[in-house]
C-alpha angles and dihedrals in degrees: 000000000000110000131171140169112251120220106191099181121201099292098058089054091049133028093353097060091126086063092053093044094050094041095051094042094047095047091048090050090052093047095248110142118221120188115190113241106252120241092359120174136204113289090223092239113210098311096071091050090063091055104040119352096192094048090046093052091047089052091054092043091058087071091050091052091054090048092049090055088055092044096221135122115255125232113210112184097184111085093219092049090046092052097043095047090049090047092050091050091048093049093051094048100039105035113056097196093048090044090053092051094048093046090051091052091050091048089059088059093047094255133120138195105223096188092245111159105249119155131220106226137187117226091233091058091046092052095049102035104031104028096029136228094249091052090051090050089056091054095053109114098163107039117204088225114207093337108164109228131180105221110211120185102174127217100286110050098076096029102091102095092195095062107015112155098182142030110293094219104032112021119183104178096102091043090058092048091049091050090054088056091055095257125136106228110202121228116240142155099236101070094122100024112129117261090210096266112206091348089093087070099037111030098015097180092060093041093051092049091056092047089049093055092056096043091047092051092048091050091048089055089054094231125168095221146353119244115214136180102190124075095219093046091050091047095049095046093047107032097045098049095103093050090048091048091052095047098043098030094231127121120228118156090173118166112234110206132183110243088237090061090057090045093050094048092049093052091052108269116141119248094242089060091051100054097253091140090060095061118110093214106047118237098196093110091050091056093044091052091053091049093050091051090049092052091049089050090056 
């Protein structure tokens, strides 16, 4: 039995609930057991790092200490959580002084890093490398036949050098998963280009420009939807479409789906159980198009 600890992070319990819904439903359907990490806390993301790097790393390492006690690998779906938890683990193991500081902070909270080898994993990597693309293909009951999808990885997911599972410049893991679902992932050069991150809320002009580049490229490729795997990337590309349209005088209305939503739908889970109704840009036509193609294929 495949079993992992699940670290949701703050986003999946907030604006990214469709990600959590589709992740948990899809993994359950595939028989992959996820047990939520008990008493988890915020990883600190990138904001805490700018205030106090040591305190931020200690905050992230607290989650690792809990996972070590349970002796299970941790799945972190949010790209920022995935990067920060990996970074904290790397800092503790590779830099003695930093490790000493973090261990002391944890000791004050009654926790300890034992040095047990637990890994911080991303669900995409687990699906492709542990479960297997061919096995996923066998479980597809509602193929997304020929559906053109723009696979977008974002700038964080393959950045952690300590645990990278794909090429940092030209990743293909999600492409292979999408192909197994029947999709037609389009090739493009912006797979890991930044979506703007928090700039959309701080220096909006810069953030919107970065969002525009991605939306424009996706539209140029004539895709039906964008597939994302990061809560902030999904939010930026979906929630700021109207502002981008107004500023650049170009219409998009492109659905931005989590890859887990496409996976869940393909293996037979109904849209209402995958958070489709919570999307800002509706994806109903995308699903209908896939169903029509499937019927024609039959």
